[in-house]
C-alpha positions in Angstrom: 0.0 0.0 0.0 1.4 3.4 -0.9 2.1 6.0 1.7 -0.9 8.1 0.6 -3.3 5.2 1.1 -5.2 4.3 4.3 -7.2 1.1 4.8 -9.8 0.9 7.6 -13.2 -0.5 8.5 -16.0 2.0 8.0 -19.7 2.3 7.6 -20.6 3.6 4.1 -23.9 5.3 3.2 -25.1 5.8 -0.3 -28.1 8.1 -0.9 -30.0 8.7 -4.2 -32.7 11.2 -5.0 -35.6 9.4 -6.6 -37.0 10.6 -9.9 -34.4 13.4 -10.4 -33.4 12.4 -14.0 -37.0 12.3 -15.2 -37.8 15.6 -13.5 -34.8 17.2 -15.2 -36.2 16.4 -18.6 -39.6 17.8 -17.7 -38.6 20.9 -15.7 -34.9 21.5 -15.4 -35.2 24.6 -13.2 -37.4 22.9 -10.7 -35.2 19.8 -10.6 -32.1 22.0 -9.9 -34.0 23.8 -7.2 -35.1 20.6 -5.4 -31.6 19.1 -5.8 -30.0 22.1 -4.0 -32.6 22.0 -1.3 -32.0 18.2 -0.9 -28.3 18.8 -0.6 -28.7 21.5 2.0 -31.0 19.4 4.1 -28.8 16.3 4.1 -25.6 18.2 4.7 -27.1 19.7 7.8 -27.8 16.2 9.1 -24.5 14.4 8.3 -22.3 16.1 10.9 -24.8 15.5 13.7 -24.0 11.8 13.4 -20.3 12.2 12.8 -20.7 11.6 9.1 -18.0 12.7 6.6 -19.2 13.5 3.1 -16.8 11.9 0.6 -18.3 13.1 -2.6 -21.5 13.7 -4.6 -22.4 11.8 -7.7 -25.0 13.8 -9.5 -28.0 13.6 -7.2 -26.3 11.0 -4.9 -24.2 11.3 -1.8 -21.3 9.0 -0.6 -20.9 9.4 3.2 -18.5 7.7 5.6 -19.2 7.0 9.3 -17.2 5.5 12.2 -19.9 3.1 13.2 -22.9 1.3 11.7 -25.1 2.7 14.4 -24.3 6.3 13.6 -24.9 5.6 9.9 -28.3 4.0 10.6 -29.4 6.8 12.9 -28.4 9.4 10.3 -30.4 7.5 7.6 -33.5 7.5 9.8 -33.1 11.2 10.6 -32.8 12.0 6.9 -36.0 10.1 6.0 -37.8 11.6 9.0 -36.8 15.2 7.9 -37.9 14.6 4.3 -41.2 13.0 5.4 -42.0 16.0 7.5 -41.0 18.3 4.7 -43.1 16.4 2.1 -46.2 16.4 4.3 -46.8 20.1 3.4 -45.4 20.0 -0.2 -47.3 19.5 -3.4 -46.7 16.2 -5.2 -44.5 17.7 -7.8 -42.2 19.3 -5.3 -41.6 16.4 -3.0 -38.1 15.1 -2.3 -37.6 11.4 -1.8 -34.3 9.5 -1.4 -33.3 5.9 -1.2 -30.5 5.0 1.3 -28.2 2.0 1.4 -25.8 1.3 4.3 -23.0 -1.3 4.5 -20.0 -1.8 6.7 -16.7 -3.1 5.4 -13.1 -2.4 4.4 -12.5 0.8 2.5 -9.3 2.4 1.1 -8.8 6.2 1.2 -6.7 7.3 -1.7 -6.4 10.8 -3.2 -9.4 12.2 -1.4 -11.7 9.4 -2.6 -12.8 6.1 -1.1 -12.6 2.7 -2.7 -13.2 -0.9 -1.8 -15.8 -3.6 -1.3 -17.5 -1.5 1.4 -18.2 1.2 -1.1 -19.2 -1.1 -4.0 -21.7 -3.1 -1.9 -23.3 0.0 -0.4 -23.8 1.4 -3.9 -25.6 -1.8 -4.9 -27.7 -2.0 -1.8 -29.2 1.6 -2.1 -31.5 0.9 -5.0 -33.2 -1.9 -3.1 -34.4 0.5 -0.4 -37.2 2.1 -2.5 -38.5 5.6 -2.2 -38.2 6.9 1.3 -36.6 3.7 2.5 -33.4 2.4 4.1 -31.8 -0.9 3.2 -28.8 -2.3 5.2 -26.6 -5.3 4.8 -26.7 -8.2 7.2 -23.4 -7.0 8.7 -25.0 -3.7 9.6 -28.2 -5.3 10.9 -26.3 -7.6 13.2 -24.4 -4.6 14.8 -27.4 -2.3 15.3 -30.4 -4.6 16.0 -30.0 -4.3 19.8 -28.9 -0.7 19.8 -31.6 0.8 17.6 -35.2 1.2 18.5 -36.5 0.0 15.1 -37.9 -3.1 13.5 -36.1 -4.9 10.6 -37.7 -6.7 7.7 -35.6 -9.3 5.9 -35.9 -8.8 2.2 -36.3 -11.6 -0.4 -33.1 -12.9 -2.0 -31.9 -10.2 -4.4 -29.2 -10.4 -7.0 -26.8 -7.5 -6.7 -25.0 -6.5 -9.9 -21.3 -7.5 -10.0 -21.5 -8.9 -6.4 -20.8 -12.6 -6.6 -21.2 -13.4 -2.9 -24.9 -13.9 -1.8 -26.0 -11.3 0.7 -28.9 -11.0 3.2 -30.5 -7.6 3.1 -32.8 -5.9 5.6 -35.1 -2.9 5.4 -35.4 -0.6 8.4 -39.2 -0.2 9.0 -39.7 3.4 9.8 -42.3 4.3 12.5 -44.6 6.1 10.1 -44.7 3.2 7.6 -47.5 0.6 7.6 -46.9 -3.1 7.3 -48.7 -3.2 4.0 -46.3 -0.7 2.6 -43.3 -2.8 3.6 -44.9 -5.9 2.2 -45.6 -4.1 -1.1 -42.0 -3.0 -1.2 -40.7 -6.5 -0.6 -42.8 -7.8 -3.5 -41.4 -5.1 -5.8 -37.9 -6.2 -4.9 -38.7 -9.8 -5.9 -39.9 -8.6 -9.3 -36.9 -6.6 -10.4 -33.2 -7.0 -11.0 -31.3 -4.4 -9.0 -28.6 -2.3 -10.7 -26.6 0.7 -9.5 -28.0 3.0 -12.2 -28.9 6.5 -11.1 -32.2 6.9 -12.9 -35.8 7.6 -12.4 -38.3 4.7 -12.2 -39.1 3.7 -15.8 -42.8 3.6 -15.6 -45.1 6.6 -14.9 -47.5 4.4 -12.8 -44.6 3.6 -10.5 -43.9 7.2 -10.0 -47.5 7.9 -9.2 -47.5 5.0 -6.8 -44.3 6.3 -5.1 -46.0 9.7 -4.6 -49.1 8.2 -3.2 -47.0 6.1 -0.8 -45.3 9.3 0.4 -48.6 11.1 0.9 -50.0 8.1 2.8 -46.9 7.8 4.9 -47.0 11.6 5.7 -50.7 11.3 6.7 -49.8 8.5 9.1 -46.8 10.4 10.4 -48.5 13.7 10.9 -52.1 12.8 11.1 -53.6 10.1 13.2 -50.7 7.7 13.7 -48.9 7.7 17.1 -45.7 5.8 17.7 -45.9 3.8 20.9 -43.1 4.8 23.3 -41.7 7.5 21.2 -41.6 11.2 22.0 -44.0 13.4 20.1 -42.7 16.0 17.7 -43.4 19.7 18.1 -46.3 19.5 15.7 -48.0 16.8 17.8 -47.3 18.3 21.2 -50.3 19.5 23.1 -50.8 23.3 22.8 -50.8 23.7 26.6 -47.5 21.9 27.2 -44.2 23.4 28.5 -40.7 22.5 29.6 -38.7 24.7 32.0 -35.0 24.6 31.0 -32.2 25.1 33.6 -31.9 28.7 34.6 -28.5 30.3 34.0 -26.6 31.4 37.1 -25.5 35.0 36.5 -24.3 35.6 40.0 -20.7 36.5 40.5 -20.5 33.7 43.1 -20.7 30.5 41.0 -21.6 28.6 44.1 -25.1 30.1 43.8 -25.9 27.6 41.0 -28.0 25.8 43.6 -30.1 28.9 44.0 -30.7 29.3 40.2 -31.6 25.6 40.0 -34.0 26.0 43.0 -35.8 29.0 41.4 -36.3 27.0 38.2 -37.6 24.0 40.1 -40.0 26.1 42.2 -41.5 27.7 39.1 -41.8 24.3 37.5 -43.4 22.8 40.6 -46.0 25.5 40.6 -46.8 25.0 37.0 -47.0 21.2 37.4 -49.8 21.6 39.9 -52.1 23.1 37.1 -54.0 20.1 35.7 -54.8 21.9 32.4 -51.1 21.9 31.5 -48.6 19.3 30.5 -45.4 20.1 32.3 -42.2 18.1 31.8 -40.4 17.1 35.0 -37.0 18.6 35.9 -35.2 15.3 35.8 -35.7 15.4 32.0 -35.0 19.1 31.5 -31.8 19.3 33.6 -29.9 17.5 30.8 -30.1 20.7 28.7 -28.1 23.9 29.0 -29.5 27.3 29.5 -30.6 29.2 26.4 -29.8 26.5 23.9 -29.8 27.1 20.1 -31.8 24.0 19.2 -35.1 24.8 20.9 -37.2 23.0 18.3 -35.2 19.8 18.6 -35.4 19.9 22.4 -39.1 20.5 22.3 -39.5 17.6 20.0 -37.5 15.3 22.3 -39.6 16.4 25.3 -42.9 16.4 23.5 -43.9 20.0 24.3 -45.0 23.1 22.3 -43.4 25.7 24.6 -40.1 26.3 26.3 -39.4 28.6 29.3 -35.8 30.0 29.6 -34.5 32.1 32.4 -31.5 33.4 34.4 -31.0 34.3 38.1 -28.6 36.8 39.5 -28.2 36.9 43.3 -26.3 39.6 45.0 -26.5 39.9 48.8 -30.2 40.3 49.7 -31.2 41.2 46.1 -32.3 38.8 43.3 -32.9 39.5 39.6 -34.9 36.9 37.6 -35.2 37.1 33.8 -37.7 34.7 32.1 -39.0 34.3 28.5 -41.6 32.0 27.1 -40.9 30.7 23.6 -43.1 28.9 21.1 -40.8 26.1 19.9 -42.4 25.5 16.5 -41.3 28.9 15.1 -38.9 30.2 17.9 -41.2 33.1 18.6 -41.2 34.9 22.0 -44.6 35.0 23.5 -43.8 36.7 26.8 -40.8 37.9 28.7 -40.2 39.8 32.0 -37.6 40.8 34.5 -38.2 40.7 38.3 -36.0 42.6 40.7 -36.8 41.6 44.3 -35.5 41.1 47.8 -34.8 37.6 49.0 -37.8 37.8 51.3 -40.0 38.4 48.3 -38.7 35.7 46.0 -41.8 33.6 46.3 -43.9 36.3 44.6 -41.6 36.0 41.5 -42.2 32.3 41.3 -46.0 32.7 41.7 -46.2 35.6 39.2 -44.2 33.7 36.5 -46.4 30.6 36.9 -49.6 32.7 36.7 -48.3 34.6 33.6 -47.4 31.4 31.8 -50.8 29.9 32.6 -52.4 33.0 31.2 -50.3 32.9 28.0 -51.1 29.2 27.4 -54.8 29.9 28.2 -54.8 27.2 30.9 -57.9 27.0 33.2 -57.1 27.3 36.9 -59.3 26.2 39.7 -59.6 28.2 42.8 -57.4 25.7 44.7 -54.7 25.8 42.0 -54.6 29.6 42.2 -54.1 29.3 45.9 -51.4 26.6 45.5 -49.3 28.6 43.0 -49.5 31.7 45.1 -48.6 30.0 48.4 -45.4 30.8 50.4 -43.8 27.6 51.6 -41.9 29.4 54.4 -41.3 32.9 55.6 -37.8 32.1 56.8 -35.2 33.0 54.2 -32.5 30.9 55.8 -34.8 27.9 56.0 -35.7 28.4 52.3 -32.0 28.6 51.4 -31.3 25.3 53.2 -34.3 23.8 51.4 -32.9 24.8 48.0 -29.5 23.3 48.9 -31.2 20.1 49.9 -33.2 20.1 46.7 -30.0 20.4 44.6 -28.6 17.2 46.2 -32.0 15.5 45.9 -32.1 16.0 42.2 -28.6 14.5 41.7 -27.7 10.9 41.0 -28.8 8.6 43.8 -25.8 7.6 45.9 -24.8 7.8 49.6 -23.1 11.1 49.3 -26.0 12.9 47.6 -28.6 11.2 49.9 -26.6 12.4 53.0 -26.4 16.0 51.5 -30.1 16.2 50.9 -30.9 14.8 54.3 -28.6 17.3 56.0 -30.0 20.4 54.4 -33.7 19.3 54.7 -33.0 18.7 58.4 -31.5 22.2 58.6 -34.6 23.7 56.8 -37.1 22.1 59.3 -34.9 23.0 62.2 -35.0 26.7 61.1 -38.7 26.6 60.4 -40.6 23.8 62.1 -43.7 24.7 60.1 -42.0 24.2 56.7 -44.3 21.4 55.5 -42.7 21.0 52.0 -39.2 20.5 53.6 -40.7 18.0 56.1 -42.2 16.1 53.1 -38.9 15.9 51.2 -37.0 14.9 54.3 -39.4 12.0 54.7 -39.0 11.0 51.1 -35.1 11.1 51.2 -35.2 9.0 54.4 -37.6 6.4 53.0 -35.7 6.1 49.7 -32.4 5.8 51.6 -34.0 3.0 53.8 -35.2 1.1 50.7 -32.0 1.4 48.6 -29.5 1.4 51.5 -28.0 4.7 50.2 -28.6 5.6 53.8 -28.1 3.1 56.6 -31.5 1.3 56.8 -31.8 1.5 60.6 -34.9 1.7 62.8 -34.0 5.3 63.6 -34.0 6.3 59.9 -37.4 4.6 59.4 -38.8 6.4 62.4 -37.6 9.8 61.1 -39.3 9.1 57.8 -42.6 8.4 59.6 -42.4 11.5 61.8 -41.4 13.8 58.9 -44.3 12.6 56.7 -46.9 12.9 59.5 -45.6 16.3 60.5 -45.9 17.5 56.8 -49.5 16.2 56.6 -50.5 17.7 60.0 -49.2 21.1 58.9 -50.7 21.0 55.4 -53.2 18.1 54.7 -53.7 19.1 51.1 -50.0 19.3 50.2 -49.5 16.8 47.4 -45.8 16.2 48.3 -46.8 15.4 51.9 -49.4 12.8 50.7 -46.9 11.3 48.4 -44.2 11.2 51.1 -46.6 9.3 53.4 -47.2 6.8 50.6 -43.4 6.5 50.1 -42.9 5.7 53.8 -45.5 2.9 53.7 -44.0 1.6 50.4 -40.3 1.7 51.3 -40.2 1.3 55.1 -43.3 -0.8 55.9 -43.7 -2.7 52.6 -47.4 -2.0 53.1 -48.3 -1.7 49.4 -52.1 -1.4 49.8 -51.8 1.6 52.0 -49.0 3.1 49.9 -51.2 2.8 46.7 -54.1 4.6 48.5 -51.8 7.6 49.3 -50.3 7.7 45.8 -53.8 7.8 44.3 -54.7 10.6 46.7 -51.7 12.5 45.5 -52.5 12.2 41.8 -55.0 15.0 41.6 -52.9 17.2 43.8 -49.8 16.7 41.6 -51.2 16.1 38.1 -47.9 16.6 36.3 -45.6 15.0 38.8 -44.0 11.9 37.1 -43.1 10.5 40.5 -46.7 9.6 41.2 -47.2 7.2 38.3 -43.6 6.1 38.8 -44.5 5.2 42.5 -47.6 3.3 41.3 -45.4 1.4 38.9 -43.2 0.3 41.8 -46.2 -0.7 43.9 -47.7 -2.8 41.2 -44.4 -4.4 40.4 -44.0 -5.5 44.0 -47.5 -7.1 43.8 -46.6 -9.0 40.7 -48.9 -7.0 38.5 -46.3 -6.5 35.8 -48.6 -5.3 33.0 -50.2 -2.7 35.2 -46.7 -1.6 36.3 -45.7 -1.3 32.7 -48.6 1.1 31.9 -47.6 3.3 34.9 -44.0 3.4 33.7 -45.2 4.6 30.3 -47.3 7.3 31.9 -44.4 8.5 34.0 -42.1 8.6 30.9 -44.6 10.8 29.1 -44.0 13.4 31.8 -40.4 12.7 32.3 -39.0 11.3 29.0 -35.3 11.8 29.7 -35.2 10.7 33.3 -32.3 8.2 33.3 -33.3 6.7 36.7 -36.9 6.2 35.6 -35.9 4.6 32.3 -33.4 2.4 34.2 -36.1 1.2 36.5 -38.3 0.4 33.5 -35.3 -1.6 32.2 -35.1 -3.4 35.5 -38.7 -4.7 35.1 -37.7 -6.1 31.7 -34.7 -7.8 33.4 -36.8 -9.4 36.0 -39.2 -10.7 33.3 -36.1 -11.9 31.3 -37.2 -9.7 28.4 -33.6 -9.0 27.6 -34.0 -7.3 24.1 -36.4 -4.7 25.6 -34.1 -4.2 28.6 -31.2 -3.5 26.2 -33.2 -1.0 24.3 -34.1 0.9 27.5 -30.5 0.8 28.6 -29.5 2.3 25.2 -32.1 5.1 25.8 -30.4 5.9 29.1 -26.9 5.8 27.5 -28.1 8.3 25.0 -28.7 10.6 28.0 -25.7 9.6 30.1 -23.3 8.1 27.6 -20.5 7.2 30.1 -22.7 5.5 32.7 -20.4 2.6 33.8 -23.1 0.8 35.8 -25.4 0.8 32.8 -22.7 -0.7 30.5 -22.1 -3.3 33.2 -25.9 -4.1 33.2 -25.7 -4.8 29.5 -22.8 -7.1 30.2 -24.9 -8.8 32.9 -27.5 -9.6 30.3 -24.8 -11.1 28.1 -23.7 -13.3 31.1 -27.3 -14.4 31.6 -27.5 -15.4 28.0 -24.3 -17.4 28.3 -22.4 -15.1 26.0 -19.2 -14.5 28.0 -17.2 -13.0 25.0 -19.8 -10.3 24.5 -19.9 -9.6 28.3 -16.1 -9.4 28.4 -16.0 -6.9 25.5 -18.3 -4.6 27.3 -16.5 -4.9 30.7 -12.9 -4.7 29.5 -12.7 -0.9 29.1 -14.2 -0.3 32.5 -12.2 0.4 35.7 -14.8 1.0 38.4 -14.0 1.9 42.0 -15.8 0.8 45.1 -18.3 3.6 44.6 -19.5 1.9 41.4 -20.2 -1.4 43.2 -22.6 -2.7 40.5 -20.0 -2.5 37.7 -17.2 -3.8 40.0 -19.2 -6.8 41.1 -20.2 -7.6 37.5 -16.5 -7.6 36.5 -15.6 -9.9 39.3 -18.5 -12.2 38.5 -17.4 -12.3 34.9 -13.9 -13.5 36.0 -15.5 -16.2 38.2 -17.8 -17.4 35.4 -14.8 -17.6 33.1 -13.0 -19.6 35.8 -10.1 -17.1 35.5 -10.5 -15.1 38.6 -6.8 -14.5 39.6 -6.4 -11.2 37.6 -9.2 -9.5 39.6 -7.8 -10.4 43.0 -5.1 -7.6 43.2 -7.7 -5.0 42.1 -10.1 -6.1 45.0 -7.3 -6.0 47.5 -6.3 -2.6 46.3 -9.8 -1.2 46.9 -10.2 -3.0 50.2 -6.9 -1.6 51.5 -8.6 1.8 51.7 -12.3 1.0 52.7 -14.7 3.8 52.5 -16.8 4.1 55.7 -19.6 5.9 53.8 -20.2 2.7 51.8 -21.4 0.9 55.0 -21.5 -2.9 54.7 -20.5 -2.9 51.1 -16.9 -3.2 52.2 -17.7 -6.5 53.8 -19.8 -7.6 50.8 -16.8 -6.9 48.5 -14.6 -9.0 50.7 -17.1 -11.9 50.1 -16.4 -11.5 46.4 -12.6 -11.5 47.1 -13.0 -14.8 48.9 -15.0 -16.3 46.1 -12.4 -15.2 43.5 -9.6 -16.7 45.6 -11.6 -20.0 46.0 -12.2 -20.2 42.2 -8.4 -19.5 41.7 -7.5 -22.5 43.9 -6.3 -20.5 47.0 -8.6 -22.1 49.6 -6.7 -20.8 52.6 -6.8 -17.2 51.4 -10.5 -17.5 50.6 -11.2 -18.7 54.2 -9.3 -15.7 55.6 -11.3 -13.3 53.4 -14.6 -14.8 54.4 -13.8 -14.8 58.1 -12.9 -11.1 57.9 -16.1 -10.4 55.8 -18.3 -12.1 58.4 -16.7 -10.1 61.3 -17.3 -6.9 59.3 -20.9 -7.7 58.3 -22.4 -9.3 61.4 -22.5 -6.1 63.5 -24.8 -4.4 60.9 -27.5 -7.0 61.6 -28.2 -5.4 65.0 -29.4 -2.1 63.6 -30.7 -3.6 60.3 -32.8 -6.6 61.4 -34.9 -6.5 58.2 -32.0 -6.2 55.7 -32.4 -9.4 53.7 -29.6 -8.5 51.3 -27.3 -8.4 54.4 -28.7 -11.8 55.5 -28.0 -13.2 52.1 -24.4 -12.0 52.1 -23.8 -13.6 55.4 -25.5 -16.8 54.4 -23.2 -17.2 51.4 -20.1 -16.3 53.5 -21.0 -18.9 56.1 -21.6 -21.3 53.2 -18.0 -20.7 52.1 -16.7 -21.2 55.6 -18.5 -24.6 55.8 -21.0 -23.5 58.5 -24.1 -25.2 57.1 -26.3 -24.5 60.1 -25.6 -20.7 60.1 -25.9 -20.5 56.3 -29.3 -22.3 56.2 -30.6 -20.3 59.2 -29.7 -17.0 57.6 -31.3 -18.1 54.3 -34.5 -19.0 56.0 -34.5 -15.8 58.0 -34.2 -13.8 54.8 -37.1 -15.8 53.3 -39.3 -14.9 56.3 -38.3 -11.2 56.0 -39.5 -10.8 52.5 -42.1 -13.5 51.7 -42.8 -13.9 48.0 -46.6 -13.4 48.4 -45.9 -9.9 49.6 -43.1 -8.9 47.2 -42.9 -10.3 43.7 -39.9 -8.2 42.9 -37.6 -9.3 45.7 -39.4 -12.2 47.3 -37.6 -14.8 45.2 -34.1 -13.3 45.8 -33.8 -15.2 49.2 -34.8 -18.4 47.3 -31.8 -17.8 45.1 -29.6 -17.6 48.2 -31.2 -20.8 49.5 -30.6 -22.6 46.1 -26.9 -21.6 46.2 -26.5 -22.6 49.8 -28.2 -26.0 49.5 -26.3 -26.8 46.3 -23.0 -26.3 48.0 -24.1 -27.9 51.3 -25.1 -31.3 49.8 -28.9 -30.9 49.6 -29.6 -31.4 45.9 -33.4 -32.0 46.4 -33.9 -28.6 48.0 -31.5 -26.9 45.6 -33.1 -28.2 42.4 -36.6 -27.5 43.8 -35.6 -23.9 44.5 -34.0 -23.5 41.0 -37.2 -24.8 39.3 -39.2 -22.2 41.1 -36.7 -19.5 40.2 -36.7 -20.3 36.5 -40.5 -20.2 36.4 -41.1 -16.7 37.8 -39.8 -13.2 37.3 -37.7 -11.6 40.1 -34.9 -9.2 40.9 -31.7 -11.3 41.0 -28.8 -10.9 43.4 -25.4 -12.0 42.3 -25.9 -11.2 38.6 -26.8 -7.5 39.3 -30.6 -7.6 39.1 -30.6 -10.4 36.5 -32.5 -13.5 37.6 -31.2 -16.9 37.3 -31.2 -18.3 33.7 -30.1 -21.6 32.2 -27.1 -19.7 30.8 -26.0 -18.8 34.4 -26.7 -22.3 35.7 -24.3 -23.7 33.1 -21.5 -21.3 34.1 -21.8 -20.5 37.8 -19.3 -22.5 39.9 -21.6 -22.5 42.9 -23.8 -25.0 41.1 -20.9 -27.4 40.3 -22.0 -30.0 42.9 -25.2 -30.5 40.8 -23.5 -30.9 37.4 -24.0 -34.7 37.2 -27.6 -34.7 38.3 -29.9 -35.3 35.2 -32.6 -33.0 36.6 -30.1 -30.1 36.9 -28.8 -30.9 33.4 -32.4 -30.6 32.0 -32.8 -27.3 33.7 -29.6 -26.0 32.1 -30.9 -26.8 28.7 -34.5 -25.5 29.1 -35.5 -21.9 28.4 -36.7 -20.1 31.5 -40.4 -19.5 31.7 -41.2 -15.8 30.9 
């Protein structure tokens, strides 16, 4: 290869403008005009997906991408953009393109690109048909789990000058109907495909293509709604709004929390107006202040209006600037500036909410007018502490952020004991920390959650947040799901736009085993909070429990689109690969990650991978390095990590070292049981540790104690997790009857698994996990390893 040549693997896209040659013969001026518009539109889209335009060939583009996924996403965006454009265009001014995508070796030479990758892509493109996208099997295989789209395999097609048979797939676009795809496939069977850049030869076909475009546009912009997708600006309700993060214009950049708090308080007031659709802050916080792409943001969030703002705090004075924008045409409907003292900041929040309601012609009840005008506290210091706590509460859920929120909400209610809203959020933070162990789940924490919720309700019985907090206490601390649901239902009319209410109802119904009902509540919550990574992750968790792995992967990819570097999410995708018995795929996902103790999910998934591979020695130094500097804030996780160290040492053949690690882990974990008598995760850890130490009586006792703490009839999500512990303990302790009976039950039901990071046991894991080695020669176990788990 010469020095000016470069060979590499790349995704190649070919696009071709349908009917351009025929139009040039009829109306050359119009053809040139549409060609230029077509080039402008597509060139605006290529860079958004990291596409590099190599050259144009008449009315065609040759574009290179670094990945098949980016090429496919770009192709979909091109067809979506043109479909929207054509919806309002007369038939003779529509622009349609065919797109072909292939991935393969290419050679860069003299500013051009050559190779099989280019040749095959050029042959694939004509198969796509007007407004369509055709991809090779190599592309389909790489993107099928990463792209929210359906693929139709096309009939065998002869590609000119390509001797190797190829399977081709058509990406079914959301606005297409099944009949249109079927008709296209029939057309492919009838014709021999060549790379010619020409119009369709028969006028009837041209008419049919135009009719298809009109029908597709009608479905896209008329009555058709895509399940699970965000609505575009044109489809968004007229009375819908998203409040973007306010810019902090204070000289002190530490006042960011104050600007965030003002934004959230305005949003909260708006969300209590039932006649509006208001997007939750967890979705809007991903955007910057005053962005350039308002229409795109509105489309992603499914709203017609955007509120932007800035806050400047100086001493006791505050200036708030706000402007309301109609996203469809970027027009400013209303703007105002408020200069107030800190003691009068609540009037700004109320006036802004009232002005927006007036601009959007929202109908307010008398109660809603009172709510948006209410002052939550008259104590400026208490309100400042509340805003600081709110800033922590809106961050990623971990121990540090939970402790920060708890501290400042405690300060707020200490400074103003009648601050009902702060009491309510303190209760919620405590209850969530008790459930997730982001705070130590002690009796004292549970009692504070109860008292805070009851204080909030006593101070303000019609405060939606207080009613919701009481429901959260019953859900998280008492596992009283019937009572929790009653409180959540009472909170619905008080918080009509709060996504956490349907989210909470999704959790309640999931615990009861009402998975379909839970799914509908998740969908409702996502309508109000479409870019809430935590919410989407919990929805994915449901799919994991149900062993619906392709749907879980699509949800994880949605989250990764919001938080692309989320190590735990990548580890979750690896855990699915482990469950499917695909260790090479899991290894490829985990290899680039280097999580610390604070990313315990990813760390444990890496260790489990090494154990499943029976090559655990390389992870032992890493675990020892982390355990040499234990983090007290992580609570009993340090002891839990030491259990994993012992298991890795045992699999590596160092039995003595494993025994030492397990003895130390037991001494670290046992003291936590005194203050956390209902922590079945802790009991499970200790059961497995005693199993490793050969203490059968203690291991079985702890397993059965965990079973009694979370009976399956009360908790469909977690009730089977102790049975997994029992299955592992009895398998190792020489009780195959009990072990196989437990495994049969586990494979027949959905649940939230333990060792595989939320993934339940599967035949794939049974085949790989060393804990089940004592059962390998039992025919009943062998049968379970080969049978698909019941969904």
